[in-house]
C-alpha positions in Angstrom: 121.3 82.6 238.9 122.7 80.9 235.6 126.1 82.9 235.5 126.8 80.7 238.9 127.1 77.8 236.8 130.0 77.0 234.2 128.8 76.1 231.0 130.4 72.6 231.4 127.6 71.9 234.0 124.8 72.7 231.4 123.1 69.4 230.7 123.6 68.1 227.2 120.4 67.1 225.3 119.3 63.7 224.8 116.0 62.2 223.7 115.8 60.0 227.0 118.2 60.7 229.9 117.0 58.2 232.5 114.6 55.2 231.7 113.0 52.2 233.6 112.3 48.7 231.7 109.9 46.6 233.4 111.0 47.8 237.0 110.3 45.7 239.7 111.2 45.7 243.6 109.5 43.4 246.0 110.4 43.3 250.0 110.1 39.9 251.6 107.7 40.0 255.0 107.2 36.7 255.8 109.0 33.2 254.9 109.5 29.9 256.5 110.8 26.3 255.9 107.4 25.0 254.3 105.6 28.1 253.7 105.7 30.3 250.6 107.4 33.5 250.6 105.3 36.4 250.8 105.9 39.9 249.6 105.2 43.6 249.3 105.2 44.7 245.6 106.4 48.2 246.6 107.3 48.6 242.4 105.5 46.4 240.2 106.5 46.4 236.3 107.2 50.0 236.0 108.3 51.7 232.8 108.9 55.6 232.9 111.5 58.0 231.6 112.7 61.3 232.0 114.2 63.6 229.3 116.9 66.3 230.0 115.6 69.3 231.6 112.2 67.7 232.4 110.4 67.8 235.8 108.3 64.7 236.4 106.0 64.5 239.5 105.4 61.2 241.0 101.9 61.3 242.7 99.9 58.9 244.8 99.2 58.1 248.4 101.6 56.8 251.1 102.4 53.5 250.3 102.0 53.8 246.5 105.7 53.0 246.0 106.9 56.6 244.8 109.6 56.8 247.4 111.1 53.2 246.5 110.7 53.9 242.8 112.8 57.1 242.9 115.6 55.4 245.1 115.8 52.5 242.6 116.0 54.9 239.4 119.2 56.5 241.0 121.1 53.5 242.0 120.2 53.5 245.9 118.1 50.2 246.0 118.7 47.3 243.6 115.8 46.1 241.9 114.7 42.6 241.8 114.1 42.7 238.1 113.9 45.2 235.1 116.5 47.7 234.2 117.4 51.4 234.8 119.1 53.2 232.0 121.2 56.3 232.2 122.3 57.6 229.0 121.6 54.3 227.4 123.7 52.5 230.1 122.2 49.8 232.7 123.3 51.7 236.0 123.4 48.2 237.9 125.7 46.9 235.3 128.3 49.3 235.5 131.5 48.7 237.4 134.1 50.8 239.2 134.8 54.2 238.1 132.3 54.4 235.6 129.6 53.4 238.2 130.9 56.1 240.6 130.4 58.7 237.8 126.6 57.5 237.1 126.3 57.8 240.9 127.4 61.4 241.1 124.9 62.3 237.9 122.1 60.8 239.9 121.4 62.4 243.4 118.5 62.5 245.9 117.1 65.4 248.4 115.2 63.5 251.2 112.2 64.6 252.8 113.8 65.2 256.3 117.1 67.2 256.2 118.2 66.0 259.7 118.4 62.3 258.5 121.0 63.2 255.7 123.5 65.6 257.6 126.2 64.6 259.9 125.5 66.2 263.1 129.0 66.4 264.0 130.0 68.0 260.8 130.1 72.0 260.0 128.6 73.0 257.0 131.9 73.6 255.4 132.8 69.9 255.5 129.2 68.7 254.7 129.4 70.6 251.4 133.3 70.5 251.0 133.4 66.5 251.2 130.9 66.4 248.0 133.2 68.9 246.4 136.3 66.7 247.2 134.5 63.4 246.0 134.1 65.2 242.7 137.8 67.0 242.5 140.1 65.3 244.9 143.1 67.4 243.7 141.3 70.7 244.7 143.3 72.6 247.4 141.9 73.4 250.9 141.5 77.0 249.6 139.9 76.1 246.4 137.3 74.0 248.4 136.6 76.9 250.5 135.8 79.3 247.8 133.6 76.7 246.0 131.8 76.2 249.3 131.0 80.0 249.6 129.9 80.0 245.9 127.6 77.2 246.6 126.2 79.0 249.7 125.5 81.9 247.7 123.6 79.9 245.2 121.5 78.6 247.7 120.6 82.0 249.3 122.9 81.5 252.5 125.4 83.8 254.1 129.3 82.9 254.4 128.2 83.4 258.4 126.8 79.8 258.0 130.0 78.2 256.8 131.3 77.2 260.2 128.0 76.2 261.7 126.8 72.6 262.8 123.2 71.4 262.0 122.0 72.1 265.3 122.8 75.7 264.7 120.4 75.8 262.0 116.8 76.0 261.1 115.0 73.2 259.2 115.0 75.5 255.9 118.7 76.3 256.4 119.6 72.8 256.4 117.6 71.7 253.3 119.5 74.5 251.7 122.7 72.9 252.9 121.6 69.7 251.5 120.6 71.1 248.3 124.0 72.9 247.9 125.9 69.4 248.6 123.6 67.6 246.0 124.6 70.5 243.3 128.0 70.2 244.3 128.6 66.9 242.3 126.8 68.5 239.5 124.1 66.1 239.1 122.0 65.6 235.7 119.2 63.9 237.5 117.7 65.0 241.0 115.0 63.1 243.1 113.4 65.3 245.2 111.5 63.1 247.8 109.1 65.7 249.1 111.7 68.2 250.1 109.3 70.7 251.6 106.8 68.5 253.5 109.1 68.4 257.0 109.6 72.2 256.7 107.4 75.1 258.3 104.9 76.2 255.9 106.0 80.0 255.8 109.5 78.5 254.3 108.2 75.8 251.8 107.8 78.1 248.9 111.1 79.5 249.3 112.7 75.9 249.1 110.4 75.0 246.2 111.5 78.4 244.3 115.0 77.7 245.2 114.8 74.0 243.6 112.9 75.3 240.6 115.4 78.3 239.9 118.5 75.9 240.2 116.4 73.5 237.7 116.2 76.1 235.3 119.7 77.4 235.5 121.5 74.1 235.4 119.1 72.5 233.1 118.8 69.4 235.4 116.2 67.0 235.2 113.9 66.8 238.5 111.8 63.8 239.6 109.4 65.5 242.1 107.7 63.0 244.7 104.8 64.8 246.4 101.3 64.4 247.5 100.5 68.1 247.2 98.9 68.1 243.5 98.8 72.3 244.1 102.5 72.0 243.5 102.3 69.5 240.6 100.4 71.9 238.9 102.9 74.8 239.2 106.0 72.9 238.6 105.8 69.7 236.6 106.0 69.2 233.0 104.4 65.6 233.2 102.9 63.6 235.8 102.9 60.1 236.8 99.9 58.4 239.0 101.1 55.8 241.3 98.8 53.3 243.0 100.0 49.9 244.8 103.4 49.9 243.2 102.2 50.8 239.4 102.0 53.7 237.4 98.1 53.9 236.4 98.2 57.4 234.3 100.9 59.3 232.7 100.7 62.3 230.6 101.5 66.0 230.4 100.5 68.1 233.4 97.9 70.1 231.8 96.4 67.2 230.2 96.2 65.1 233.6 94.5 68.0 235.2 92.0 68.6 232.1 91.4 65.2 231.0 92.1 63.0 233.8 91.3 59.2 232.6 91.8 56.7 235.7 89.0 57.0 238.3 92.2 57.2 241.0 93.6 60.3 239.1 90.0 61.7 239.2 89.7 60.8 243.1 93.0 62.7 243.8 92.0 65.7 242.0 88.7 65.8 243.6 90.3 65.2 246.9 92.8 68.4 246.6 92.0 71.7 248.0 95.0 73.2 245.9 94.4 72.4 242.4 92.5 75.3 239.8 90.6 72.6 238.2 87.9 70.8 240.4 86.2 67.4 239.8 82.6 68.1 241.1 81.2 64.5 240.4 80.4 62.9 243.7 81.4 59.5 242.4 84.8 60.3 242.2 85.0 61.4 246.2 87.5 59.6 248.2 86.3 56.3 249.4 87.8 53.4 251.1 91.4 52.6 252.0 94.1 50.9 249.5 94.1 47.2 250.2 96.9 45.3 251.3 100.1 45.3 249.1 100.8 41.8 250.5 97.5 40.4 249.1 96.5 42.8 246.1 93.1 42.2 244.8 92.7 40.1 241.8 92.3 41.7 238.6 92.6 45.5 238.5 94.2 47.0 241.7 91.9 49.6 242.2 88.8 47.6 242.0 88.0 47.6 245.6 87.8 51.7 245.3 86.7 52.1 241.9 82.9 53.5 241.2 83.0 52.4 237.8 84.4 48.9 238.1 82.6 46.3 236.0 83.0 42.4 236.2 85.6 42.4 233.4 88.0 44.5 235.8 88.2 41.3 237.8 89.8 39.3 235.2 93.0 40.9 234.4 95.1 43.7 235.4 95.0 46.3 232.6 98.4 47.3 231.2 99.5 50.9 231.1 98.7 51.8 227.1 98.4 55.0 225.0 94.8 56.2 225.2 95.6 59.4 223.4 98.5 61.1 222.1 101.3 60.9 224.9 98.4 60.2 227.4 98.9 56.4 229.1 96.5 54.9 231.3 96.0 51.4 232.8 92.1 51.0 232.9 89.7 48.7 231.1 87.2 51.5 230.8 89.7 53.8 228.7 91.6 50.9 226.7 
């Protein structure tokens, strides 16, 4: 597949391509003239970085803040505080053409392709408008040729070029979305559970396509998922999220072979698709996450934690390096 991409598209090596600093995104749910505003802390003081050509998995239960974090990191949602740096520049302070160019380099693949394709547009226009956005001087013939090349890249035939979304299967629509994303030559892609809305028979095909593209182009991939089996097979590093915070972060093999946070152990214990099993009954799934509006005092995991002590009621533990490149937010491991 590599020959399908010009040399200018291969991502240039940098230590940190994309990173966040003390990132926060809150959503107001209630306020009144005399009442104090109440907020959902969707992303709460998150620090994470993505290296070139790296695959980082964001893992956690529904409502943990994974999707919100992904959207804030690529410029779709402005944070309430904190910074997002792309190649050393805060993307939310960029203006004009510099901002547009940064947005081209930061793309997203949504969970449901139906929500991201205009039903009134043919495939040639869906992909062609992205090509024209990047190269407005291209002729109609040149755009058509590039659309055909991108369709070949995502394993679709030229017959698809004049079809409308309702004439495509779910897998074909997701391939069209992927073709449109890579048309603007991104350097970072957030894949927000890109296979969960598809039939199980084609999930592996789309996943393999994404990983082939990631290796061929050298893009960085932020993969949001619930499936720890996928995490084990594709990611370089894993960030475990719980109630808007990253509670554990390390290389994939280290996370699975030596999980430190009780929530990470609980996730691994409940997953049927990971090669590593945790048999300790202490870490079987228990309870539901507390309300994001009224989080518990002290450690946010205290209401579900099997090893909590009275010290866990005092302060929320910070994410610190427990061992080389292995970070955890747990007082029992600090």
